[in-house]
C-alpha positions as CSV (number, residue, x, y, z in Angstrom):
1,X,57.4,130.8,120.9
2,X,54.0,128.5,121.7
3,X,51.6,128.2,124.1
4,X,50.8,124.7,125.7
5,X,47.5,123.3,125.3
6,X,46.2,123.3,128.7
7,X,46.8,127.3,128.7
8,X,44.7,127.6,125.4
9,X,42.1,125.5,126.6
10,X,42.0,127.5,130.0
11,X,41.7,130.6,127.8
12,X,38.7,129.4,125.8
13,X,37.0,128.6,129.0
14,X,37.4,131.8,130.7
15,X,36.5,133.7,127.6
16,X,33.5,131.6,126.8
17,X,32.6,131.8,130.5
18,X,33.0,135.7,130.8
19,X,31.0,135.9,127.6
20,X,27.9,134.4,128.9
21,X,28.4,136.6,131.9
22,X,28.2,139.6,129.9
23,X,25.1,138.2,127.9
24,X,23.3,137.1,130.9
25,X,24.3,140.0,133.5
26,X,23.4,142.8,130.7
27,X,20.1,141.2,130.3
28,X,19.5,141.0,134.1
29,X,20.8,144.5,134.3
30,X,18.7,145.6,131.3
31,X,15.2,143.8,132.6
32,X,15.9,145.9,135.8
33,X,16.6,149.1,134.5
34,X,14.0,149.0,131.7
35,X,11.3,146.8,133.2
36,X,8.5,148.1,130.8
37,X,10.4,148.3,127.6
38,X,11.4,145.0,126.1
39,X,12.9,146.6,122.7
40,X,15.0,148.9,125.1
41,X,16.0,145.8,127.1
42,X,17.3,144.0,123.8
43,X,19.2,147.3,122.7
44,X,21.1,147.2,126.1
45,X,21.9,143.7,126.0
46,X,23.0,143.5,122.4
47,X,25.1,146.5,123.2
48,X,26.9,144.9,126.0
49,X,27.3,141.8,124.2
50,X,28.7,143.5,121.1
51,X,31.4,145.5,123.3
52,X,32.2,142.9,125.7
53,X,32.7,140.1,123.2
54,X,35.3,142.4,121.2
55,X,37.2,142.8,124.5
56,X,37.3,139.4,125.3
57,X,38.7,138.7,121.9
58,X,41.4,141.1,122.2
59,X,42.3,140.2,125.9
60,X,42.6,136.3,125.1
61,X,42.9,135.9,121.4
62,X,46.6,136.2,121.5
63,X,46.6,133.1,123.8
64,X,44.3,130.7,122.1
65,X,42.8,132.6,119.0
66,X,39.5,133.6,120.7
67,X,37.3,131.0,119.5
68,X,34.8,130.8,122.4
69,X,32.6,128.7,120.2
70,X,32.6,125.1,119.4
71,X,31.3,125.5,115.8
72,X,34.1,127.8,115.2
73,X,36.8,125.6,116.7
74,X,35.2,122.8,114.5
75,X,35.0,124.9,111.1
76,X,38.7,126.0,111.8
77,X,39.8,122.1,112.3
78,X,37.3,121.2,109.1
79,X,38.7,123.9,107.0
80,X,42.1,123.7,108.0
81,X,42.7,119.9,107.3
82,X,43.0,120.2,103.3
83,X,46.3,122.2,104.2
84,X,47.4,121.2,107.5
85,X,46.7,124.4,109.1
86,X,44.0,125.3,111.7
87,X,43.8,123.5,115.0
88,X,44.4,119.5,115.3
89,X,41.7,117.1,116.5
90,X,43.2,116.9,119.8
91,X,43.0,121.0,120.3
92,X,39.6,120.5,119.2
93,X,38.8,117.9,121.8
94,X,40.4,120.1,124.5
95,X,38.6,123.2,123.3
96,X,35.1,122.2,123.1
97,X,34.6,120.8,126.7
98,X,36.5,123.8,128.0
99,X,34.2,126.2,126.2
100,X,31.0,124.4,127.7
101,X,32.1,124.2,131.0
102,X,33.2,127.7,130.7
103,X,29.9,128.7,129.6
104,X,28.2,127.2,132.5
105,X,30.4,128.8,135.2
106,X,29.9,132.0,133.5
107,X,25.9,131.7,133.8
108,X,26.5,130.8,137.2
109,X,28.7,133.8,137.7
110,X,26.3,136.2,136.4
111,X,23.3,134.8,138.5
112,X,25.4,135.1,141.7
113,X,26.5,138.9,140.9
114,X,22.8,139.9,140.8
115,X,21.8,138.2,143.9
116,X,20.0,135.4,141.7
117,X,20.2,131.4,142.6
118,X,23.4,130.2,141.3
119,X,21.4,127.9,139.1
120,X,17.8,128.5,137.8
121,X,16.8,126.6,135.0
122,X,15.2,128.9,132.3
123,X,11.7,128.9,131.6
124,X,11.9,130.9,128.0
125,X,10.7,128.7,125.4
126,X,12.5,129.1,122.1
127,X,11.3,126.1,120.2
128,X,10.0,127.2,116.8
129,X,10.9,126.9,113.1
130,X,11.2,130.7,112.4
131,X,14.0,130.7,115.3
132,X,15.8,127.8,113.8
133,X,16.0,129.5,110.7
134,X,17.2,132.6,112.8
135,X,20.0,130.6,114.2
136,X,21.0,128.8,110.9
137,X,21.5,132.3,109.4
138,X,23.2,133.9,112.2
139,X,25.8,130.9,112.3
140,X,26.4,130.6,109.0
141,X,27.1,134.3,108.7
142,X,29.3,134.3,111.7
143,X,31.5,131.5,110.1
144,X,31.9,133.3,107.0
145,X,33.0,136.7,108.7
146,X,35.7,134.9,110.6
147,X,37.0,132.7,107.9
148,X,36.7,135.6,105.3
149,X,38.7,137.7,107.5
150,X,41.4,135.0,107.8
151,X,41.4,134.2,104.2
152,X,42.0,137.9,103.4
153,X,44.6,138.4,106.1
154,X,42.3,140.9,107.9
155,X,42.3,138.7,111.1
156,X,43.4,141.6,113.1
157,X,40.1,143.5,112.8
158,X,38.1,140.6,114.3
159,X,37.5,141.8,117.3
160,X,35.4,144.8,116.2
161,X,33.9,143.0,113.3
162,X,32.7,139.9,115.1
163,X,31.5,142.1,118.0
164,X,29.7,144.2,115.5
165,X,28.2,141.3,113.7
166,X,27.0,140.0,116.9
167,X,25.3,143.0,118.0
168,X,23.7,143.6,114.7
169,X,22.5,139.9,114.5
170,X,20.7,140.5,117.6
171,X,18.2,142.5,115.6
172,X,18.3,141.2,112.1
173,X,17.5,137.4,113.3
174,X,14.3,136.2,114.9
175,X,16.4,134.3,117.3
176,X,18.7,137.2,118.6
177,X,21.8,135.2,117.4
178,X,22.8,132.9,119.9
179,X,25.2,131.4,117.3
180,X,26.9,129.4,119.7
181,X,26.4,125.8,121.2
182,X,28.1,126.6,124.4
183,X,26.6,130.0,125.1
184,X,23.2,128.3,124.2
185,X,24.1,125.4,126.9
186,X,24.9,128.0,129.5
187,X,21.9,130.4,129.0
188,X,19.9,127.4,130.0
189,X,21.2,127.8,133.5
190,X,19.8,131.1,134.2
191,X,16.0,131.9,134.3
192,X,16.3,135.6,133.4
193,X,16.1,137.9,130.1
194,X,18.8,136.1,128.2
195,X,17.6,132.5,129.2
196,X,16.6,129.6,127.2
197,X,14.8,126.7,128.4
198,X,16.5,123.4,128.6
199,X,14.1,121.8,126.2
200,X,14.6,124.2,123.5
201,X,18.5,123.9,123.7
202,X,18.8,120.8,121.5
203,X,16.9,122.5,118.6
204,X,19.1,125.6,118.8
205,X,22.2,123.5,118.8
206,X,21.3,121.5,116.0
207,X,20.5,124.5,113.9
208,X,23.9,126.3,114.9
209,X,25.7,123.0,113.9
210,X,23.7,123.4,110.5
211,X,24.4,126.8,110.1
212,X,28.2,126.2,110.6
213,X,28.4,123.6,107.9
214,X,26.6,125.8,105.5
215,X,29.0,129.0,106.4
216,X,32.3,126.3,106.1
217,X,30.7,125.1,102.7
218,X,30.2,128.6,101.3
219,X,33.8,129.5,102.5
220,X,35.1,126.4,100.7
221,X,33.3,127.6,97.6
222,X,33.8,131.3,97.5
223,X,37.4,131.1,98.8
224,X,38.9,127.9,97.2
225,X,42.5,128.8,97.9
226,X,41.6,129.0,101.7
227,X,44.7,128.0,103.3
228,X,45.8,129.9,106.3
229,X,43.2,129.4,109.2
230,X,45.9,129.5,111.8
231,X,45.1,133.2,112.6
232,X,41.3,132.3,113.6
233,X,39.6,134.1,115.0
234,X,42.6,136.5,115.8
235,X,46.5,136.3,115.4
236,X,48.2,134.1,118.0
237,X,51.3,132.3,118.7
238,X,50.0,128.9,119.5
239,X,49.7,127.5,116.0
240,X,50.7,123.7,116.1
241,X,51.4,123.7,119.9
242,X,50.1,120.6,121.4
243,X,52.1,120.2,124.8
């Protein structure tokens, strides 16, 4: 049984939106609960994000695969082209706008839940070379993780693995691992702990795309027989459905 494209796109929008709500909401809560300790704020934000992402993948993955990330969807399309697997161009064209719009809606939701203005453009500047290196590393690692799990038949453990990776990457990357163009755009709509200034978004997105290219290239080199990317991020029943 397959799932229609509009339902999968809706799942991607909802999942990305709730992910952004988790990131921003936990950031706001952390700033209020631990106002004098930035390290503790980051720990609280990372912990909530790691758990929330794992739960969202479990909840919505059976519908759409739980990409929640334009570069994951693009890598799935590109790597699958060689063997006729992965999502189609039409599916990619549906997933990406849904992810971006969902991310913006998630930011608005988080702002409203904490009594903030629905939209408050972030003033947190994140334009620096070392941050762009961090985003490249974070995104490349995420792509390698997801597709190595798919290649080795371990996609079922992706919720825990992806959540753990993002949680740890909050700490081992200089950028705190946005690793997601849609989430980056959404976070510009909230002038809170997890925000990013609109002027910094383009640089982050560029290096996220670059990191995805690096990650996908490494997957192609390290796993030359990679063929079954229908189970990215997790197993789902909609591969090939385009209705």
